[in-house]
N, C-alpha and C positions, 0 to 999 in steps of 0.2 A: 908347137909340139904338144902341149897339154891344153885341154879346153879351159876356157875362162871360168873362174869360180863365180858362183852366185854371191850376191852381196851378203854380208853378215846379218844375222837376225838375233833378236833376243825376245824372250817371251813377254808379252804384254805391252809392247811399245808400238809406235807407228810404223816400224819397219817390218813387223811380222806380216807375212803375206795373208791377204784376206780372201784366200781361195783354199778349198780342201785339197789335200795331197792324195792323188790316186795311188802313189807308190806305198805309202805307209798308213793311209786312212786318217791322218791328222785332220782335225776340224779347222775351219777358217779361224785365223787368229792364234792358233796353237802351233808351237814349233814342230818340225818334222822329227821323227824318231828313227833310230837305227837298231839293228839286232832284235827284230821282232817286237819293237816297242819298249825294250828295256832301257835304252839310253836315248837321251835327247840330243839331237844334232844342234849343237850350240853355235856353229859358225857358218852353216850354209843350209840350203834346202835341196830336196831332190829335183832333178831336171824336169821330171813330170809335173811338179808343182809350179815351176817357173813357166812351163808351157801352158798349164791350166790358168795361171794368172794372166798371161798374155792373151789367152783366148777370151777372158771375161772383160778385158779392158777395152 
């Protein structure tokens, strides 16, 4: 029914994606942001970043 969530991330550790996010313009290694960059997405990343990470692997 609902799409699978992306794995949790936290800033500065080995689980932070090493690809830039095309949805929020976060740099590689930085967490995604929501609400025009005013809040950090602490538990997941944008789908576009997941796709960008898969394309670079």
